[in-house]
Kinemage of the C-alpha trace (Angstrom):
@kinemage 1
@onewidth
@group {chain A} dominant
@subgroup {mainchain}
@vectorlist {calphas} color= white
{ca met a 1} P 136.274 95.476 82.637
{ca glu a 2} L 134.914 97.342 85.666
{ca asp a 3} L 138.331 98.360 87.029
{ca ser a 4} L 139.554 99.774 83.737
{ca phe a 5} L 136.236 101.534 83.256
{ca asp a 6} L 136.574 103.239 86.610
{ca glu a 7} L 140.185 104.222 85.909
{ca his a 8} L 139.681 105.616 82.435
{ca phe a 9} L 136.160 107.008 82.351
{ca ile a 10} L 134.899 108.391 85.619
{ca ala a 11} L 137.972 110.424 86.540
{ca gln a 12} L 136.697 113.860 87.398
{ca glu a 13} L 139.729 115.604 85.970
{ca glu a 14} L 138.398 114.686 82.510
{ca gly a 15} L 134.993 116.155 83.279
{ca ile a 16} L 133.010 112.936 83.225
{ca asp a 17} L 130.109 112.484 85.651
{ca glu a 18} L 130.871 109.990 88.379
{ca thr a 19} L 127.379 109.375 89.753
{ca phe a 20} L 123.838 109.027 88.487
{ca glu a 21} L 120.583 109.540 90.366
{ca asp a 22} L 117.886 106.899 89.989
{ca asp a 23} L 114.113 107.189 90.488
{ca asp a 24} L 114.485 106.718 94.246
{ca glu a 25} L 116.939 109.634 94.409
{ca glu a 26} L 119.785 107.324 95.306
{ca his a 27} L 123.199 107.970 93.814
{ca ile a 28} L 124.919 105.226 91.879
{ca thr a 29} L 128.369 105.328 90.300
{ca ala a 30} L 129.019 104.668 86.631
{ca glu a 31} L 131.172 101.732 87.691
{ca lys a 32} L 128.241 100.191 89.597
{ca val a 33} L 125.926 100.684 86.616
{ca leu a 34} L 128.344 98.796 84.396
{ca glu a 35} L 128.733 96.085 87.034
{ca asn a 36} L 124.944 95.633 87.185
{ca ile a 37} L 124.629 95.457 83.401
{ca ser a 38} L 127.502 92.986 83.110
{ca leu a 39} L 125.873 90.733 85.706
{ca ala a 40} L 122.477 91.002 83.991
{ca trp a 41} L 124.137 90.116 80.669
{ca gln a 42} L 125.852 87.076 82.183
{ca asn a 43} L 122.650 85.823 83.811
{ca glu a 44} L 120.548 86.458 80.702
{ca arg a 45} L 122.936 84.595 78.409
{ca leu a 46} L 122.995 81.495 80.600
{ca ser a 47} L 119.404 81.257 81.833
{ca pro a 48} L 116.799 79.385 79.759
{ca glu a 49} L 113.999 81.902 80.411
{ca leu a 50} L 113.669 85.659 80.060
{ca leu a 51} L 114.760 87.468 83.236
{ca pro a 52} L 113.490 90.823 84.567
{ca his a 53} L 114.728 93.706 82.441
{ca cys a 54} L 117.198 96.340 83.641
{ca ser a 55} L 116.241 99.043 81.152
{ca asp a 56} L 116.933 101.795 83.711
{ca met a 57} L 120.571 100.698 83.955
{ca val a 58} L 120.812 100.444 80.167
{ca glu a 59} L 119.456 103.974 79.737
{ca leu a 60} L 121.904 105.347 82.284
{ca met a 61} L 124.802 103.594 80.562
{ca leu a 62} L 123.780 104.824 77.111
{ca gly a 63} L 123.663 108.381 78.413
{ca gln a 64} L 127.106 107.984 79.968
{ca ile a 65} L 128.489 106.549 76.723
{ca ala a 66} L 127.225 109.604 74.844
{ca his a 67} L 128.963 111.826 77.401
{ca met a 68} L 132.191 109.841 77.071
{ca glu a 69} L 132.110 110.200 73.297
{ca glu a 70} L 131.792 113.965 73.655
{ca asn a 71} L 134.809 114.053 75.955
{ca leu a 72} L 136.825 111.932 73.540
{ca gln a 73} L 136.433 114.648 70.930
{ca thr a 74} L 138.643 116.871 73.082
{ca leu a 75} L 141.545 114.391 73.037
{ca asp a 76} L 144.182 114.016 70.360
{ca pro a 77} L 143.270 110.900 68.293
{ca asn a 78} L 146.912 109.804 68.542
{ca asp a 79} L 146.979 110.220 72.318
{ca phe a 80} L 147.380 106.846 74.047
{ca arg a 81} L 144.592 107.762 76.462
{ca ser a 82} L 142.230 108.298 73.545
{ca ile a 83} L 143.041 104.857 72.140
{ca met a 84} L 142.470 103.182 75.498
{ca his a 85} L 139.198 105.049 76.045
{ca lys a 86} L 137.911 103.958 72.635
{ca met a 87} L 138.752 100.334 73.382
{ca glu a 88} L 136.847 100.537 76.654
{ca leu a 89} L 133.858 102.083 74.913
{ca glu a 90} L 133.795 99.272 72.359
{ca arg a 91} L 133.789 96.673 75.123
{ca ile a 92} L 130.933 98.432 76.892
{ca arg a 93} L 128.957 98.741 73.653
{ca tyr a 94} L 129.479 95.031 72.994
{ca thr a 95} L 128.144 94.115 76.447
{ca leu a 96} L 125.049 96.273 76.001
{ca ala a 97} L 124.366 95.045 72.463
{ca ser a 98} L 124.843 91.386 73.403
{ca tyr a 99} L 122.530 91.761 76.405
{ca leu a 100} L 119.767 93.315 74.293
{ca arg a 101} L 120.227 90.777 71.467
{ca cys a 102} L 119.955 87.910 73.935
{ca arg a 103} L 116.679 89.245 75.307
{ca leu a 104} L 115.348 89.879 71.810
{ca lys a 105} L 116.148 86.310 70.770
{ca lys a 106} L 114.222 84.909 73.744
{ca ile a 107} L 111.268 87.206 73.074
{ca glu a 108} L 111.103 86.028 69.464
{ca glu a 109} L 111.468 82.359 70.427
{ca phe a 110} L 108.999 82.311 73.342
{ca thr a 111} L 106.670 85.177 72.359
{ca gly a 112} L 103.366 83.504 73.169
{ca his a 113} L 104.602 82.077 76.453
{ca ile a 114} L 106.195 85.342 77.574
{ca leu a 115} L 103.087 87.410 76.799
{ca glu a 116} L 100.889 84.864 78.560
{ca glu a 117} L 103.071 84.929 81.670
{ca glu a 118} L 103.427 88.707 81.593
{ca ser a 119} L 99.653 89.171 81.642
{ca thr a 120} L 99.468 87.376 85.013
{ca arg a 121} L 102.234 89.376 86.720
{ca ser a 122} L 101.836 92.499 88.829
{ca asp a 123} L 103.506 95.742 87.748
{ca val a 124} L 106.512 95.176 90.013
{ca glu a 125} L 106.975 91.627 88.684
{ca lys a 126} L 106.917 92.522 84.977
{ca arg a 127} L 109.916 91.187 83.072
{ca leu a 128} L 109.468 93.104 79.817
{ca ser a 129} L 110.328 96.765 79.483
{ca ser a 130} L 107.665 98.967 77.882
{ca ser a 131} L 109.472 98.937 74.524
{ca glu a 132} L 110.000 95.172 74.687
{ca leu a 133} L 106.304 94.670 75.398
{ca val a 134} L 105.365 96.733 72.348
{ca phe a 135} L 107.775 94.707 70.217
{ca ala a 136} L 106.546 91.367 71.606
{ca lys a 137} L 102.899 92.181 70.922
{ca gly a 138} L 103.663 93.424 67.410
{ca tyr a 139} L 105.857 90.425 66.623
{ca his a 140} L 103.212 88.030 67.953
{ca glu a 141} L 100.474 89.659 65.878
{ca ile a 142} L 102.536 89.565 62.690
{ca thr a 143} L 103.565 85.920 63.090
{ca glu a 144} L 100.030 84.840 64.013
{ca asn a 145} L 98.566 86.617 60.981
{ca his a 146} L 101.186 85.090 58.711
{ca leu a 147} L 100.609 81.564 60.030
{ca phe a 148} L 96.859 81.976 59.662
{ca gln a 149} L 97.175 83.071 56.050
{ca val a 150} L 99.592 80.315 54.976
{ca ala a 151} L 98.390 77.396 57.107
{ca thr a 152} L 95.743 77.692 59.831
{ca arg a 153} L 92.858 78.882 57.660
{ca his a 154} L 93.292 75.808 55.464
{ca met a 155} L 92.869 73.422 58.425
{ca pro a 156} L 89.593 71.914 59.689
{ca ser a 157} L 87.771 74.256 62.081
{ca asn a 158} L 88.246 71.956 65.099
{ca met a 159} L 92.029 72.106 64.614
{ca gln a 160} L 92.034 75.867 64.208
{ca gln a 161} L 90.544 76.371 67.681
{ca asn a 162} L 93.373 74.518 69.437
{ca asp a 163} L 96.175 75.615 67.122
{ca asn a 164} L 97.242 78.707 69.115
{ca lys a 165} L 98.003 76.853 72.356
{ca leu a 166} L 99.733 74.009 70.535
{ca arg a 167} L 102.159 76.445 68.941
{ca ile a 168} L 103.301 78.070 72.186
{ca val a 169} L 106.982 77.289 72.769
{ca lys a 170} L 108.168 77.270 76.380
{ca pro a 171} L 111.721 77.349 77.751
{ca asn a 172} L 113.054 74.203 79.392
{ca leu a 173} L 113.112 75.259 83.029
{ca met a 174} L 114.483 71.907 84.154
{ca ser a 175} L 117.675 72.258 82.142
{ca his a 176} L 120.782 72.177 84.344
{ca val a 177} L 122.773 75.343 84.941
{ca val a 178} L 125.906 76.222 86.904
{ca val a 179} L 125.359 78.847 89.578
{ca lys a 180} L 127.633 80.684 91.976
{ca val a 181} L 126.236 81.423 95.431
{ca asn a 182} L 126.448 85.110 96.373
{ca ser a 183} L 124.879 84.968 99.822
{ca glu a 184} L 124.070 82.230 102.304
{ca thr a 185} L 120.830 80.445 101.442
{ca pro a 186} L 120.013 77.843 104.112
{ca ala a 187} L 117.652 74.901 103.568
{ca thr a 188} L 117.447 75.214 99.802
{ca ile a 189} L 115.727 72.428 97.874
{ca val a 190} L 118.151 71.216 95.192
{ca gly a 191} L 116.718 67.850 94.116
{ca thr a 192} L 113.538 66.377 92.716
{ca asn a 193} L 113.238 64.331 95.954
{ca asp a 194} L 113.023 67.507 98.068
{ca glu a 195} L 116.656 67.206 99.117
{ca glu a 196} L 117.784 70.280 101.050
{ca ile a 197} L 121.276 71.735 101.486
{ca asp a 198} L 122.791 74.983 102.714
{ca leu a 199} L 124.341 76.886 99.806
{ca ala a 200} L 127.534 78.479 101.083
{ca pro a 201} L 128.668 81.834 99.621
{ca gly a 202} L 131.251 81.395 96.858
{ca ser a 203} L 130.334 77.757 96.158
{ca leu a 204} L 129.443 76.465 92.685
{ca his a 205} L 126.583 74.079 91.959
{ca leu a 206} L 125.130 72.280 88.941
{ca leu a 207} L 121.358 72.346 89.457
{ca pro a 208} L 118.066 72.318 87.520
{ca tyr a 209} L 117.250 75.926 86.677
{ca gln a 210} L 113.724 75.817 88.061
{ca leu a 211} L 115.008 75.058 91.554
{ca ile a 212} L 117.152 78.193 91.711
{ca ser a 213} L 115.135 80.591 89.531
{ca glu a 214} L 113.759 82.539 92.506
{ca leu a 215} L 117.219 82.759 94.072
{ca leu a 216} L 118.543 84.150 90.787
{ca ile a 217} L 115.851 86.838 90.677
{ca lys a 218} L 116.667 87.809 94.273
{ca gly a 219} L 120.403 87.967 93.509
{ca ser a 220} L 121.285 85.217 95.997
{ca val a 221} L 122.959 83.293 93.168
{ca ser a 222} L 124.303 84.237 89.744
{ca met a 223} L 124.868 82.243 86.568
{ca thr a 224} L 128.377 81.201 85.670
């Protein structure tokens, strides 16, 4: 997808911006933005827990899509280039929508757990975007109120006090996942018996998620 995106959409002769500028005043190409989002989508779909958001990349891509759509208006609808551009746009939209839906599904499924974990993290470690946090809190409040009205308030008082913690659903962090090693990671623990191996770049491994979760966050490995 990335190659065709670069070929069809960031060509300067069609007047489409080739680079963005992020908060650190570093330039990043539209192709790199799409590459980052595609990787985030792949990791999010295959990991059992919610990963750190990449809302900045999503916002940049949405702005670029809007610009692309404007440029498409200048092309003849029957022009082959126009048809190809529209197909590329649909693929990009699908990737973005699937990524956001995947995160939304996890937020709805593990709301209590995610909010509990988020409250203990520093600002740089937060995994929810500001809009996702608003949604999670609102969703949690609505579901808690509904459960109280239909069930909890009818229970004995001693059960009501412990009901909230009992209802928290957590992801299975010990589920096995397949990861691809992106950079050399020596002396990595890969077994419950503290077994250590050197993960060579390009190699594939079937491992419990919890053992590689930090490597995934750092980008040393990716889901596959």
